[in-house]
KEFI-239171 format. One line per field, with one value per residue (C-alpha): residue number from 1; residue in three letters; x, y, z negated. Coordinates in steps of 0.001 Angstrom, whole numbers, padded with zeros to 6 digits. Example, Ala and Ser with C-alpha at 12.3 -4.5 7.8 and 13.67 -1.06 7.14 Angstrom:
% KEFI-239171
pos = 1 2;
code = ALA SER;
x = 012300 013670;
y = -004500 -001060;
z = -007800 -007140;
END
This chain:
% KEFI-239171
pos = 1 2 3 4 5 6 7 8 9 10 11 12 13 14 15 16 17 18 19 20 21 22 23 24 25 26 27 28 29 30 31 32 33 34 35 36 37 38 39 40 41 42 43 44 45 46 47 48 49 50 51 52 53 54 55 56 57 58 59 60 61 62 63 64 65 66 67 68 69 70 71 72 73 74 75 76 77 78 79 80 81 82 83 84 85 86 87 88 89 90 91 92 93 94 95 96 97 98 99 100 101 102 103 104 105 106 107 108 109 110 111 112 113 114 115 116 117 118 119 120 121 122 123 124 125 126 127 128 129 130 131 132 133 134 135 136 137 138 139 140 141 142 143 144 145 146 147 148 149 150 151 152 153 154 155 156 157 158 159 160 161 162 163 164 165 166 167 168 169 170 171 172 173 174 175 176 177 178 179 180 181 182 183 184 185 186 187 188 189 190 191 192 193 194 195 196 197 198 199 200 201 202 203 204 205 206 207 208 209 210 211 212 213 214 215 216 217 218 219 220 221 222 223 224 225 226 227 228 229 230 231 232 233 234 235 236 237 238 239 240 241 242 243 244 245 246 247 248 249 250 251 252 253 254 255 256 257 258 259 260 261 262 263 264 265 266 267 268 269 270 271 272 273 274 275 276 277 278 279 280 281 282 283 284 285 286 287 288 289 290 291 292 293 294 295 296 297 298 299 300 301 302 303 304 305 306 307 308 309 310 311 312 313 314 315 316 317 318 319 320 321 322 323 324 325 326 327 328 329 330 331 332 333 334 335 336 337 338 339 340 341 342 343 344;
code = MET ARG ASN THR ILE PHE ILE LEU PHE ILE GLY LEU PHE THR THR VAL LEU ALA GLN THR ASP THR LEU ARG ILE VAL SER TYR ASN VAL GLU ASN LEU PHE ASP CYS LYS HIS ASP SER LEU LYS ASN ASP TYR GLU PHE LEU PRO HIS GLU ASN ARG HIS TRP THR PRO ASP LYS TYR LYS LYS LYS LEU ALA ASN ILE ALA ARG VAL ILE SER THR ILE GLY GLN TRP LYS ALA PRO VAL LEU VAL GLY LEU ILE GLU ILE GLU ASN LYS LYS THR LEU PHE ASP LEU THR LYS HIS SER PRO LEU SER ASN LEU LYS TYR LYS PHE ILE HIS SER GLU SER PRO ASP ARG ARG GLY ILE ASP VAL ALA LEU LEU TYR GLN PRO LYS LYS PHE ILE PRO ILE LYS THR ALA PHE TYR THR ILE LYS PHE PRO GLU ASN PRO ARG SER LYS THR ARG ASP ILE LEU TYR VAL ALA GLY LYS LEU THR ASN GLY ASP THR LEU HIS VAL PHE VAL ASN HIS PHE PRO SER ARG LEU GLY GLY GLU LYS ALA SER GLU ASN LYS ARG ILE TYR VAL ALA SER VAL LEU LYS SER LYS VAL ASP SER ILE VAL ASN THR THR PHE ARG PRO ASN ILE ILE ILE MET GLY ASP PHE ASN ASP TYR PRO SER ASN LYS SER ILE LYS GLN THR LEU GLY ALA GLN LYS PRO ASN SER THR PRO GLN THR ASN SER LEU TYR ASN LEU TYR TYR GLN PHE GLU GLU ASN GLY ASN ILE GLY SER HIS LYS TYR LYS GLY ASP TRP GLY ILE LEU ASP GLN ILE ILE VAL SER GLY ASN MET LEU LEU PRO ASN ASN THR LEU PHE THR HIS GLU LYS MET SER TYR ILE CYS GLN ALA SER PHE LEU LEU GLU ASP ASP SER LYS ASP LEU GLY LYS ASN PRO PHE ARG THR TYR GLN GLY THR LYS TYR MET GLY GLY TYR SER ASP HIS LEU PRO LEU TYR ILE ASP ILE VAL THR ARG SER ALA PHE ARG LYS;
x = 016561 018928 021003 017872 016844 020382 020408 017007 018235 021368 019279 016870 019730 021471 018223 017771 021330 020861 017606 017774 015655 015889 015554 014817 016273 015028 016443 014093 014257 010538 010822 009495 006994 005583 002381 000170 000889 003559 006336 007305 010961 011282 011142 008337 006074 006062 004248 001195 -002262 -002230 001381 002717 002688 -000883 000021 -003413 -004577 -005779 -002363 -000738 -002958 -002164 001555 001232 -000654 001995 004831 002860 002375 006116 007110 004420 005456 009110 008148 005949 004604 006263 007188 010753 012379 013999 013110 015389 013352 014907 013137 010386 009366 008519 007032 003513 004275 005744 002774 000358 002344 002497 -000950 -003234 -002144 -002414 000894 -000832 -001511 002254 002636 005838 007422 009790 012833 013238 014422 014044 017272 018568 017866 016365 013645 012718 013526 014902 015763 014018 014019 010942 011372 009450 009521 009208 012302 014476 014724 016520 019074 020868 019952 021932 021457 024745 024376 026728 028616 030682 033934 034268 030610 028884 025679 025203 022696 022068 020416 021568 023083 020741 022358 020447 021853 019378 019057 017794 015855 018963 020770 023044 023434 023014 024424 022455 023224 020670 022046 021119 024300 024241 022837 024717 023021 025461 027345 029061 032511 031313 029360 031732 033582 030356 029726 033336 033033 029801 031478 034371 031931 030217 033573 034553 031316 031894 035483 034336 032170 034921 037428 035182 033179 034340 033343 030545 027618 027180 024750 025053 022197 020696 020970 024605 024254 027504 028268 030173 033405 033239 035737 033292 032262 035281 038104 036778 034297 036444 033559 035112 033853 033138 035764 036356 038355 036462 038147 035983 036154 036327 033344 031978 029498 026929 025809 029178 028074 025241 027590 029733 026659 025248 021956 019927 020291 018247 017991 018046 019659 019766 018982 021575 020890 023059 023354 023145 021398 023483 023676 027103 027992 030900 033039 031926 028517 030084 031651 029585 030050 028804 025455 024378 025260 024599 026188 026108 023925 021403 021115 018427 016847 013069 011904 008210 006352 004196 007375 008383 007056 008160 011031 009666 013072 015426 015048 013748 012064 012108 011162 007478 007824 005437 006381 008155 009286 006063 003823 002019 002499 000896 003712 005899 009394 012256 014313 013827 014028 016874 016701 018997 018391 020287 020363 020364 021497 021431 023949 024973 028588 030664;
y = 030773 028744 027834 026648 024458 023038 022182 020496 018511 017354 016406 014382 012690 011768 010347 008173 006863 006175 004245 000883 -002206 -005377 -008770 -011890 -015223 -018564 -022094 -024844 -028638 -029382 -033125 -035196 -033125 -035959 -036077 -039155 -040709 -043218 -042137 -045281 -044211 -043568 -045489 -043398 -046240 -045249 -042007 -043626 -043862 -047646 -048046 -048013 -044208 -043921 -040690 -039429 -036356 -034762 -035165 -033816 -030720 -030130 -030424 -027788 -025484 -025992 -025038 -022013 -020929 -021165 -019089 -016487 -016252 -015714 -013069 -011207 -008245 -009045 -012265 -013597 -012900 -016333 -019632 -022630 -025805 -029174 -032569 -031827 -034593 -032974 -030061 -031053 -030454 -027049 -026176 -027178 -025203 -022008 -022214 -024300 -023544 -020428 -019383 -018727 -015067 -014381 -015154 -017195 -018792 -021736 -023384 -027151 -030194 -033903 -035224 -038829 -039365 -042846 -041781 -038864 -035993 -032817 -029212 -026163 -022381 -020197 -016571 -013328 -012349 -008628 -008737 -011425 -012093 -015365 -014956 -018309 -021725 -024950 -028327 -030030 -033798 -035619 -038623 -040322 -041596 -044537 -045571 -044437 -046287 -044196 -041362 -038114 -034756 -032242 -028942 -026176 -022963 -019801 -016381 -013527 -009775 -007865 -004607 -002576 -003945 -006394 -010031 -012641 -016157 -018761 -022434 -024751 -028018 -031254 -033199 -037018 -038242 -039795 -043138 -045846 -043513 -040138 -041458 -044127 -041528 -038572 -039055 -038582 -035210 -034201 -035059 -033070 -030150 -030350 -030137 -027160 -025491 -025870 -024147 -021319 -020925 -020601 -017637 -016077 -016389 -014718 -012185 -009036 -009097 -011679 -011869 -015562 -017347 -021072 -022613 -025947 -029081 -030182 -033150 -031879 -029180 -025947 -027346 -030637 -031235 -030968 -027433 -025898 -027462 -028652 -025845 -023421 -021732 -020054 -018284 -014593 -012133 -008379 -008365 -010508 -011229 -010411 -013809 -016063 -017911 -017304 -019430 -017209 -020178 -021063 -019032 -021468 -024446 -022602 -021647 -025175 -024231 -024166 -025534 -026488 -030170 -032245 -035670 -037762 -034733 -032429 -029507 -029306 -026963 -029269 -026485 -023421 -020306 -019314 -016089 -014648 -012128 -009336 -009434 -008835 -005529 -002652 -000494 -003176 -002685 -006049 -006371 -008969 -009997 -012955 -010855 -010740 -014546 -016415 -019770 -019549 -020767 -019935 -021768 -023771 -025315 -026841 -029425 -030645 -033126 -036147 -037821 -034905 -031385 -028532 -028711 -030737 -029717 -030575 -032985 -034595 -038170 -039850 -043017 -044183 -042508 -039478 -036439 -033785 -031286 -029257 -030716 -032378 -029289 -025651 -023063 -020555 -017028 -014086 -010434 -008598 -004825 -003623 -000250 001267 -000390 002997 003687 006858;
z = 167550 169742 166691 164887 167839 168079 164363 164658 167686 165866 162841 164968 166859 163603 162232 165339 165060 161361 161787 160068 159804 157740 159404 157389 158561 157168 157164 155997 155939 155944 155123 157991 159934 162062 164021 163724 167124 168073 170408 172323 172389 168643 165375 163896 162749 159083 159974 161529 159912 159429 158280 154721 154330 155685 157469 158497 160478 157222 155608 158759 158739 155077 155828 158563 156197 153521 155868 157064 153447 152758 155797 155091 151437 152334 154881 152394 154356 157673 159415 159233 162590 162866 161190 161637 161063 160241 160369 162864 165253 168564 170494 169469 165799 166656 168858 166095 163522 165567 167229 164981 161425 159239 160835 164165 163383 163240 166979 166769 169800 169494 171046 170874 172796 172079 170575 170648 166920 166569 164110 166332 163975 165515 164764 166205 166055 165620 166670 166804 170508 169773 167563 169195 172936 173798 176590 176369 174959 174688 173024 172162 172009 169655 171023 168342 169936 167525 167729 170958 170010 166878 167360 165529 166034 168652 167599 168774 170013 170893 171776 171668 171850 168832 169027 168126 171205 169421 170457 167728 168176 166220 165546 163891 162508 160804 160107 159675 156372 153472 154062 153047 150720 150911 151786 154206 156212 155828 159117 161055 159437 159976 163659 164089 162296 164774 167702 166080 165454 169112 170190 167711 168906 172513 171474 169365 172213 174792 172745 171008 167331 167698 165284 164468 162140 161417 159428 158533 156415 156484 154110 152612 150073 150785 149325 151255 154034 156938 155931 154246 156261 159626 160234 158238 156393 153374 150283 151077 149881 149807 153061 155581 158906 161913 163607 160540 159079 155575 153653 151941 149809 148294 145274 144537 144426 141894 139872 139754 138082 141274 144771 147791 146882 143697 143437 140258 138123 139671 141989 145100 148050 151086 153015 153828 155965 157298 159111 161043 159171 161464 159786 156363 157407 155936 159044 161427 163157 161708 158040 155370 152071 149713 147399 150244 150408 148503 147712 147644 144242 144480 141721 144151 145640 142303 139871 136449 136505 134605 134265 133754 132432 134521 137885 141081 144605 145052 147918 150387 149508 146624 148350 150002 147418 148803 146550 148742 148231 150521 150967 149117 150049 149096 151886 152196 153552 154105 154894 157612 157801 161416 162644 166098 168388 169795 168905 168990;
END
């Protein structure tokens, strides 16, 4: 009898240790989620009801509903645990999205701070409070040494505890645009990447086997200098190094048939999710893989490309013409398998 009870105990204990869950993480450039009111400190005039885009409360409500539909679709039967949002204007838009849109039933909370960006667009992080408990937050303001008057978005950093006991370090980014040309603007993206790299290094140098996720719109491709060289995010391989960075979306640049954004008929992968090598180790309590990384290509996010073959992202505006779509970017998402953080 005692032996039977012991065997049952060991079986139950092993089952508890082997319990797993899958967390879904999303990164989405939502294309100018502005409210309809002027912020006196920002150049947001184009998104006012009586300006050239005629951005009305009805259009704003539809935009919120569209974003809610995307997040719900990606989550399928359960909400994504984290959603990095790019190109949102302020806390009001996040409050309206999480409290007054069809997303309200998912009970998201959010982290955001106003950045110095002249147009007023920021990044933010939505999170499921029962799955992710923030323990540290920072907003890293970018100050370009060669042009102090130039402004861009902050880098958002959040460290949080997951239900298995692990800490996850998350960075949400929106690197400077290619306005003026790729080469003319490249140094700005390289500089922001260097700031990001210094923040990652500070975690690596003080944390044993850190779990790091870097997401956002980088306005550069995985093989560009800012990502591959400055940040040091490499193509995943069969022997990942614990503290190195690996770009789960390098594969899509090599494929070339689909991306997160389309420019002059060509798909590109300006949006990416990058992880620390520790998360690519199969025996780690948080595990992901490039085969567990996706671009959401739901049919409602796409429309026929009238100039080139195939499809385009179904966007909100084409220039100043209102299209009523979702975004000029497609959302990304990855799955992470979690195991109990108890170790032998």
